[in-house]
KOLBAZA-871539 format. One line per 10 residues: number of its first residue (from 0); for each residue x, y, z of C-alpha. Coordinates in nm, 4 decimals. Example, Ala and Ser with C-alpha at 12.3 -4.5 7.8 and 13.67 -1.06 7.14 Angstrom:
0> 1.2300 -0.4500 0.7800; 1.3670 -0.1060 0.7140
This chain:
0> -0.2054 0.8733 0.2243; -0.3874 0.8215 -0.1130; -0.7310 0.9391 -0.1672; -0.9654 0.9745 -0.4686; -1.2607 1.1770 -0.5286; -1.5653 1.1076 -0.7584; -1.3483 0.9051 -0.9980; -1.5156 0.8318 -1.3351; -1.2656 0.6375 -1.5794; -1.3954 0.4959 -1.9162
10> -1.2289 0.3333 -2.2114; -1.3627 0.5205 -2.4864; -1.7373 0.5405 -2.4861; -1.7557 0.2521 -2.2326; -1.7686 0.3586 -1.8641; -1.5888 0.1462 -1.6161; -1.5604 0.3312 -1.2745; -1.8648 0.5539 -1.1768; -1.7952 0.8125 -0.9115; -1.5482 0.6215 -0.7122
20> -1.4130 0.7880 -0.3918; -1.1112 0.6159 -0.2169; -0.8980 0.6742 0.1037; -0.5613 0.4746 0.1731; -0.4664 0.5760 0.5134; -0.1143 0.5619 0.6042; 0.0452 0.2665 0.7436; -0.2523 0.0355 0.6544; -0.3199 -0.2163 0.3900; -0.6474 -0.1598 0.1860
30> -0.7673 -0.4657 -0.0393; -0.9551 -0.3795 -0.3714; -1.2017 -0.6105 -0.4208; -1.4855 -0.7150 -0.6513; -1.5940 -0.9554 -0.9285; -1.4026 -0.9819 -1.2695; -1.4691 -0.6953 -1.4644; -1.5826 -0.4685 -1.1446; -1.3231 -0.2130 -1.2182; -1.0171 -0.3157 -0.9788
40> -0.7439 -0.2803 -1.2084; -0.8871 0.0280 -1.3824; -0.8954 0.1941 -1.0359; -0.5376 0.0713 -0.9152; -0.3885 0.2226 -1.2776; -0.5887 0.5679 -1.2038; -0.4156 0.5617 -0.8726; -0.0823 0.5501 -1.0078; -0.1229 0.7510 -1.3151; -0.1502 0.4905 -1.5987
50> -0.5048 0.6144 -1.6693; -0.6143 0.9814 -1.6730; -0.9855 0.9917 -1.5128; -1.2609 1.1428 -1.7350; -1.3875 1.2968 -1.3982; -1.2479 1.3258 -1.0507; -0.9013 1.3534 -0.9005; -0.6067 1.1622 -0.7220; -0.4065 1.2899 -0.4384; -0.1107 1.1752 -0.3035
60> 0.0149 1.3018 0.0638; -0.2213 1.5857 -0.0181; -0.0667 1.6870 -0.3507; -0.2800 1.6216 -0.6907; -0.1221 1.3580 -0.8700; -0.1482 1.5227 -1.1904; 0.0850 1.7847 -1.0464; 0.3561 1.5738 -0.9873; 0.6632 1.4508 -1.2302; 0.7176 1.1013 -1.3022
70> 1.0121 1.1048 -1.0824; 0.8081 1.2115 -0.8031; 0.5469 0.9785 -0.8349; 0.8112 0.7088 -0.8716; 0.9771 0.8017 -0.5298; 0.6371 0.8122 -0.3573; 0.4813 0.5036 -0.4903; 0.6236 0.1566 -0.6112; 0.3808 -0.0503 -0.8291; 0.3704 -0.4368 -0.8876
80> 0.1495 -0.5175 -1.1865; 0.0898 -0.8110 -1.3847; 0.3769 -0.8562 -1.6478; 0.5054 -1.1277 -1.8786; 0.9079 -1.1191 -1.8895; 0.9607 -1.5104 -2.0418; 1.2387 -1.3805 -2.2393; 1.4000 -1.0730 -2.0783; 1.7903 -1.1318 -2.0848; 1.8306 -0.9660 -1.7579
90> 1.9782 -1.0891 -1.4194; 1.7383 -1.0892 -1.1428; 1.9782 -0.8603 -0.9366; 1.9903 -0.6081 -1.2402; 1.6224 -0.6396 -1.2750; 1.5828 -0.5496 -0.8844; 1.8283 -0.2765 -0.8913; 1.6001 -0.0902 -1.1689; 1.3783 -0.0123 -0.8542; 1.6343 0.2284 -0.7547
100> 1.6483 0.4331 -1.0676; 1.4074 0.7151 -0.9013; 1.6772 0.8088 -0.6603; 1.9509 0.8556 -0.9257; 2.0251 1.1526 -1.1132; 2.1358 1.1309 -1.4579; 2.3359 0.8345 -1.5531; 2.5264 0.7259 -1.2103; 2.6351 0.3924 -1.1497; 2.4890 0.1723 -0.8685
110> 2.6150 0.2890 -0.5001; 2.6549 0.0888 -0.1950; 2.3168 0.1986 -0.0777; 2.1511 0.0635 -0.3935; 2.3334 -0.3159 -0.3414; 2.2449 -0.2988 0.0125; 1.8721 -0.2449 -0.1139; 1.8880 -0.4876 -0.3612; 1.9989 -0.7947 -0.1052; 1.7664 -0.6944 0.1151
120> 1.4463 -0.6921 -0.1123; 1.5477 -1.0121 -0.2407; 1.5940 -1.1515 0.0991; 1.2423 -1.0495 0.2296; 1.0681 -1.2031 -0.0530; 1.3032 -1.5352 -0.0301; 1.4478 -1.4869 -0.3581; 1.7998 -1.3853 -0.2828; 1.9359 -1.7308 -0.4180; 1.7656 -1.6160 -0.7481
130> 2.0060 -1.2924 -0.7650; 2.2477 -1.4330 -1.0485; 1.9673 -1.5983 -1.2340; 1.7958 -1.4609 -1.5672; 1.4518 -1.3547 -1.5345; 1.3464 -1.5292 -1.8905; 1.4727 -1.8570 -1.7093; 1.2410 -1.8129 -1.3891; 0.8884 -1.9715 -1.2928; 0.6131 -1.7463 -1.3097
140> 0.6115 -1.7472 -0.9075; 0.9655 -1.6661 -0.9241; 0.9107 -1.3555 -1.1440; 0.6308 -1.2675 -0.9641; 0.8702 -1.2349 -0.6247; 1.1385 -1.0783 -0.8280; 0.8925 -0.7762 -0.8989; 0.7896 -0.7488 -0.5654; 1.1089 -0.7408 -0.4717; 1.1874 -0.4734 -0.7387
150> 0.9401 -0.2405 -0.5789; 1.0689 -0.3029 -0.2345; 1.4099 -0.1893 -0.3253; 1.2214 0.1303 -0.4778; 1.1661 0.2244 -0.0950; 0.8567 0.4396 -0.1296; 0.6016 0.5353 0.1105; 0.3203 0.3863 -0.0654; 0.3084 0.0446 -0.2391; 0.0281 -0.0801 -0.5152
160> 0.0057 -0.4013 -0.6182; -0.2058 -0.5940 -0.8912; -0.2869 -0.9313 -0.7921; 0.0482 -0.9844 -0.6203; -0.0303 -1.3347 -0.5046; -0.0917 -1.4845 -0.8596; 0.1330 -1.7576 -0.9493; 0.2603 -1.7912 -0.6023; 0.1854 -2.1490 -0.4044; -0.0130 -2.1166 -0.1078
170> 0.2873 -2.0593 0.1427; 0.4333 -1.7665 -0.0136; 0.0796 -1.6081 -0.0849; 0.0628 -1.5888 0.3265; 0.4286 -1.4906 0.3649; 0.3981 -1.2071 0.0915; 0.0780 -1.0633 0.2461; 0.2257 -1.1128 0.6151; 0.5298 -0.9150 0.4637; 0.2934 -0.6239 0.3252
180> 0.1299 -0.5826 0.6481; 0.4596 -0.5402 0.8253; 0.6082 -0.2529 0.5846; 0.4510 0.0418 0.7666; 0.3527 0.1510 0.4325; 0.0282 0.2591 0.2841; -0.0405 -0.0512 0.0526; -0.3346 -0.0766 -0.1876; -0.3967 -0.4235 -0.3192; -0.5990 -0.5771 -0.5915
190> -0.7056 -0.9174 -0.4679; -0.9753 -1.1798 -0.5949; -0.9386 -1.4040 -0.2995; -1.1572 -1.2642 -0.0213; -1.0398 -1.5108 0.2275; -0.6808 -1.3526 0.1893; -0.8342 -1.0246 0.1948; -1.0322 -1.1008 0.5177; -0.6949 -1.2054 0.6784; -0.4649 -0.9411 0.5773
200> -0.6473 -0.6079 0.4868; -0.7226 -0.3584 0.7296; -0.9553 -0.1909 0.5149; -1.1469 -0.3216 0.1998; -1.3265 -0.1203 -0.0748; -1.5511 -0.3405 -0.2648; -1.6412 -0.2917 -0.6210; -1.9551 -0.3966 -0.8058; -2.0075 -0.2958 -1.2005; -1.7826 0.0272 -1.1478
210> -1.9341 0.1626 -0.8226; -1.8477 0.1082 -0.4710; -2.0672 -0.1389 -0.3214; -1.8987 -0.1050 0.0202; -1.5918 0.0345 0.1976; -1.4740 0.0330 0.5318; -1.2806 -0.2076 0.7725; -1.2265 -0.5368 0.6025; -1.4077 -0.7167 0.8825; -1.7056 -0.4681 0.8311
220> -1.7145 -0.5111 0.4396; -1.6611 -0.8819 0.4103; -1.9923 -1.0166 0.5649; -2.2532 -1.2363 0.3926; -2.5086 -0.9761 0.3539; -2.3041 -0.7590 0.1676; -2.0754 -1.0257 -0.0196; -2.3990 -1.2491 -0.1282; -2.5479 -0.9419 -0.3409; -2.2139 -0.8752 -0.5240
230> -2.1231 -1.2101 -0.5819; -2.4409 -1.4130 -0.6025; -2.3271 -1.6736 -0.3842; -2.4172 -1.8191 -0.0430; -2.1612 -1.6912 0.2071; -2.0858 -1.8138 0.5768; -1.8338 -1.6540 0.7872; -1.6634 -1.7634 1.1174; -1.4535 -1.5587 1.3370; -1.1716 -1.6680 1.5176
240> -0.8241 -1.5080 1.6761; -0.6999 -1.5167 1.3122; -0.9882 -1.3086 1.1984; -1.2678 -1.3976 0.9720; -1.3100 -1.7106 0.7590; -1.5352 -1.7208 0.4855; -1.6690 -2.0158 0.2715; -1.9074 -2.0130 -0.0254; -2.1823 -2.2129 -0.1853; -2.3345 -2.1889 -0.5262
250> -2.7302 -2.1358 -0.4575; -2.9419 -2.4439 -0.5564; -2.6167 -2.6887 -0.5904; -2.5884 -2.9773 -0.3606; -2.2357 -2.9917 -0.1761; -2.0085 -3.2497 -0.3091; -2.0128 -3.5873 -0.1252
């Protein structure tokens, strides 16, 4: 479980988050949603300790995040952020192996368990065939899958991801989010695509101008009366056996022929 209480975070004199409360339950996928500039990535960074809040606290499994060492945090949380590794001279298998670092002491070499974890992680994201390639030679989508494999190899009970579907084609977007739902971990994921959030998130926290506009089950948050106020668009929702489906249109603009 990851929780936050009354989080206030700013950059210098500019406030970004104002009084945010959050509860990410064990074994559930929580989507952090909202328009550009609403504070989604800032909130995620505060949850894993990259940003120290001006006020408020973050707790991981009941313990204050600020009281945990870097190694303790890395054994509890794996993080996937937006990275640019165009010229990284490292093989994919070695990059994924870095996820095993929190489980080592000192400069111990790779173990059989490490190799198994790397192989399994690459298989789960459909990237085992890339193991011998250099990271810098990969496409954006391939690099994204390698980053996710590194997080899976870290084998933590909590997984935090910032826009993990960026650079992935539509099939891999769905495969990845389906994978996250099946991990049994606490997953907190920043998403722009509300249709994907509706399909794969158990819970949702919708931010608007640094404040919580709505929070709860994803099916309860992703409703027209909430989304239209935040996104200033018309929203239609239809539900079927796969969950809610959302469509959007701009007020005052005719639909294309």
